[in-house]
C-alpha positions as CSV (number, residue, x, y, z in Angstrom):
1,M,0.0,0.0,0.0
2,E,1.6,3.3,-1.2
3,I,0.9,6.1,1.5
4,K,1.5,9.6,0.3
5,K,-0.7,11.6,2.7
6,I,-2.2,10.8,6.1
7,A,-4.9,12.9,7.5
8,I,-5.5,13.1,11.3
9,L,-8.9,14.2,12.4
10,F,-9.1,14.6,16.2
11,Q,-10.0,17.2,18.8
12,S,-9.3,16.9,22.5
13,T,-12.3,17.3,24.9
14,N,-13.2,17.0,28.4
15,K,-14.3,13.5,27.9
16,V,-11.2,12.5,25.8
17,P,-8.4,14.6,27.3
18,I,-5.7,13.3,25.0
19,E,-3.8,15.0,22.2
20,F,-1.8,14.4,19.2
21,E,1.5,16.1,20.0
22,E,4.2,17.1,17.4
23,R,6.2,14.1,18.7
24,H,3.5,11.8,17.5
25,L,3.4,13.4,14.0
26,D,7.1,13.0,13.9
27,M,6.8,9.1,14.7
28,I,4.5,8.7,11.9
29,R,6.8,10.7,9.5
30,Q,9.6,8.4,10.6
31,T,7.5,5.3,10.1
32,V,6.4,6.4,6.6
33,P,9.4,8.4,5.2
34,G,8.3,11.1,2.9
35,V,4.6,11.1,3.8
36,N,2.6,14.3,4.1
37,V,0.9,14.5,7.6
38,V,-2.1,16.9,7.8
39,R,-3.7,17.7,11.2
40,A,-7.3,18.7,11.4
41,Y,-9.7,19.3,14.4
42,T,-13.0,19.2,12.4
43,E,-14.1,17.4,9.3
44,S,-14.7,20.7,7.4
45,E,-10.9,21.6,7.8
46,L,-10.2,18.5,5.5
47,L,-12.7,19.7,2.9
48,P,-11.8,20.1,0.0
49,G,-8.0,20.5,0.4
50,D,-7.1,17.1,1.7
51,L,-9.3,14.7,-0.3
52,D,-6.3,13.1,-1.7
53,A,-5.4,11.5,1.7
54,D,-4.6,7.7,1.6
55,V,-5.1,7.3,5.2
56,L,-7.5,8.8,7.9
57,I,-6.4,8.6,11.6
58,T,-9.4,9.7,13.9
59,W,-11.5,8.9,17.0
60,G,-13.7,5.9,16.7
61,Q,-16.9,7.8,17.7
62,Y,-16.5,10.3,15.0
63,S,-18.5,9.7,11.8
64,P,-16.7,11.9,9.0
65,V,-19.1,10.6,6.2
66,E,-18.5,13.5,3.7
67,F,-14.7,13.3,4.0
68,C,-14.6,9.6,3.7
69,T,-17.0,9.2,0.7
70,K,-15.2,12.2,-1.3
71,A,-11.6,11.1,-0.4
72,T,-11.2,8.9,-3.5
73,N,-7.7,7.8,-2.6
74,L,-8.7,6.7,0.9
75,K,-7.3,3.2,1.6
76,W,-7.2,2.9,5.3
77,I,-9.1,4.3,8.3
78,H,-7.6,3.9,11.7
79,A,-9.4,4.7,15.0
80,V,-7.0,5.7,17.8
81,S,-9.7,4.4,20.3
82,A,-10.7,0.8,21.0
83,G,-14.4,1.5,20.1
84,I,-15.2,2.3,16.4
85,E,-19.0,2.7,16.8
86,G,-19.0,6.1,14.9
87,L,-17.3,4.6,12.0
88,T,-19.4,1.4,11.6
89,I,-22.2,3.0,9.7
90,P,-23.2,2.0,6.3
91,E,-21.9,4.9,4.4
92,I,-18.4,4.3,5.7
93,M,-18.3,0.5,6.1
94,S,-19.4,0.1,2.4
95,L,-16.1,1.9,1.2
96,D,-13.3,-0.1,-0.2
97,A,-10.9,1.0,2.7
98,V,-9.3,-1.1,5.5
99,M,-10.6,-0.3,8.9
100,S,-8.5,-0.9,12.1
101,N,-8.4,0.3,15.6
102,T,-6.1,0.7,18.6
103,K,-6.6,-2.2,20.8
104,G,-4.6,-3.3,23.8
105,I,-3.1,0.0,24.9
106,H,-6.1,1.2,27.0
107,G,-6.2,-1.6,29.5
108,I,-3.7,-0.3,32.2
109,P,-5.0,3.4,32.3
110,M,-8.7,2.3,32.2
111,A,-8.0,-0.4,35.1
112,E,-6.2,2.0,37.2
113,H,-9.2,4.5,36.8
114,T,-11.5,1.8,37.7
115,M,-9.6,1.0,40.8
116,A,-9.5,4.6,41.8
117,L,-13.3,4.8,41.5
118,I,-13.5,1.6,43.5
119,L,-11.3,2.8,46.3
120,A,-13.0,6.3,46.4
121,S,-16.4,4.7,46.9
122,L,-15.2,2.3,49.6
123,R,-13.2,5.1,51.4
124,Q,-16.1,7.5,50.8
125,L,-13.7,10.1,49.5
126,P,-16.4,12.1,47.6
127,V,-18.2,12.5,50.9
128,L,-15.1,13.4,52.9
129,L,-14.1,15.9,50.2
130,K,-17.5,17.7,50.3
131,Q,-17.4,17.8,54.1
132,Q,-13.8,19.2,53.9
133,Q,-15.0,22.0,51.7
134,E,-18.0,22.6,54.0
135,K,-15.8,22.4,57.1
136,V,-17.9,19.8,58.5
137,W,-16.0,17.0,60.4
138,L,-17.9,13.8,60.8
139,K,-16.7,10.4,61.1
140,H,-17.3,7.6,58.6
141,K,-16.4,4.1,58.6
142,P,-14.3,3.2,55.5
143,D,-14.7,-0.2,53.6
144,E,-12.2,-2.6,52.1
145,T,-11.7,-4.3,48.8
146,Q,-10.9,-7.5,50.6
147,G,-13.8,-9.9,50.0
148,K,-15.8,-7.7,47.7
149,T,-17.0,-9.0,44.3
150,V,-16.5,-7.2,41.0
151,G,-18.5,-8.1,38.1
152,I,-16.9,-7.2,34.7
153,I,-19.2,-7.1,31.7
154,G,-17.1,-7.6,28.7
155,L,-13.9,-9.5,29.4
156,G,-11.8,-8.1,26.5
157,S,-8.2,-6.8,26.8
158,I,-9.4,-3.9,29.1
159,G,-11.6,-6.2,31.1
160,E,-8.8,-8.5,31.8
161,E,-6.6,-5.8,33.1
162,V,-9.4,-4.7,35.4
163,A,-9.7,-8.3,36.6
164,K,-6.0,-8.5,37.2
165,K,-6.0,-5.4,39.4
166,C,-9.0,-6.3,41.3
167,K,-7.6,-9.8,42.2
168,L,-4.6,-8.1,43.5
169,F,-6.8,-6.1,45.8
170,G,-8.3,-9.3,47.1
171,M,-11.6,-9.0,45.4
172,K,-13.6,-11.9,43.9
173,V,-13.9,-11.5,40.0
174,V,-16.8,-12.6,38.0
175,A,-17.3,-11.6,34.4
176,T,-19.1,-12.1,31.1
177,K,-17.7,-12.7,27.7
178,R,-19.4,-13.6,24.4
179,T,-17.2,-16.5,23.9
180,P,-15.9,-17.6,27.5
181,V,-12.3,-18.6,27.6
182,A,-10.6,-19.3,31.0
183,C,-8.7,-16.4,32.5
184,E,-6.4,-16.7,35.5
185,W,-7.8,-13.5,37.0
186,V,-11.5,-14.6,36.9
187,D,-13.1,-16.8,39.4
188,E,-16.4,-17.2,37.5
189,L,-16.9,-16.6,33.8
190,Y,-20.4,-16.6,32.1
191,P,-21.5,-16.2,28.6
192,D,-23.4,-13.0,27.7
193,H,-26.8,-14.5,28.1
194,Q,-26.1,-15.3,31.9
195,L,-25.5,-11.7,32.9
196,D,-28.1,-12.1,35.7
197,K,-25.7,-14.5,37.5
198,L,-23.0,-11.6,37.5
199,L,-25.4,-8.8,38.5
200,C,-26.8,-10.5,41.6
201,Q,-23.6,-11.1,43.3
202,A,-21.4,-8.1,42.3
203,D,-20.6,-5.2,44.7
204,F,-19.2,-3.3,41.8
205,V,-20.4,-3.7,38.1
206,V,-17.9,-2.6,35.6
207,V,-19.3,-2.3,31.9
208,V,-16.4,-2.3,29.3
209,V,-18.2,-3.5,26.2
210,P,-18.1,-1.7,22.8
211,L,-21.2,0.2,21.9
212,T,-23.1,-1.9,19.3
213,P,-26.7,-2.6,18.5
214,E,-26.4,-5.6,20.8
215,T,-25.0,-3.7,23.7
216,T,-27.2,-0.5,23.4
217,K,-29.5,-0.3,26.5
218,L,-27.6,-3.3,28.0
219,I,-28.3,-2.1,31.5
220,G,-31.9,-1.0,32.3
221,E,-34.5,-1.3,35.0
222,K,-34.5,-5.1,35.0
223,E,-30.8,-5.3,35.4
224,F,-30.7,-2.6,38.2
225,K,-33.3,-4.6,40.1
226,L,-31.1,-7.7,39.9
227,M,-28.2,-5.8,41.5
228,K,-27.6,-5.4,45.2
229,K,-29.0,-2.1,46.7
230,T,-25.5,-1.4,47.9
231,A,-23.8,-2.0,44.5
232,Y,-22.0,0.6,42.4
233,I,-21.8,0.6,38.6
234,I,-19.0,1.9,36.7
235,K,-19.8,2.4,33.0
236,Y,-17.3,3.7,30.4
237,C,-19.1,5.8,27.8
238,P,-17.6,6.9,24.4
239,G,-16.2,10.3,24.3
């Protein structure tokens, strides 16, 4: 595949606080010598000047339909996110272009953030911070991770990293996976259709599935009723 121009379409937001820095662009240039790299924050910036791009690098929740359909040289669309739901629409999927995503690099940061949320909940940090700001000094009994159960919905690369961290904190780990395959960090693994077995025993429910027609509205009133009244839910949403 001959690559002469790579277009990058991405804008940092509060939900997605990452950025393409100059060092990232230099890495691309070093990997593909002689390539022309163009940086855009909105789709309109790529129209019409960069319709000769061979590659589009973007965020998986974007749907740059006009650019993709007009860029006649487009051979490859790459999402820097694990999820690609914005790109998996008929107008883009029907194009004769390879589509890929960045999988496997998000596990550690997302697992660490999950543990931060779990620990903050058990130690009641939001309550203590609010009381500190209001200068109210009340005692609260903190809880521990030891003996708690985490339920991971979607045991992909991110889910496995979450499971690993939770086991190291002494938690029981149960999970669901479309095609169950044994994992050393998981105590009980269920197929998707046995989600109820996970929900009824979890103290923390962590949802890390891609957004697809099958996972849309995955958690609703029925599922909440199956959960413990004391349970927390941690759900990662597209940026």
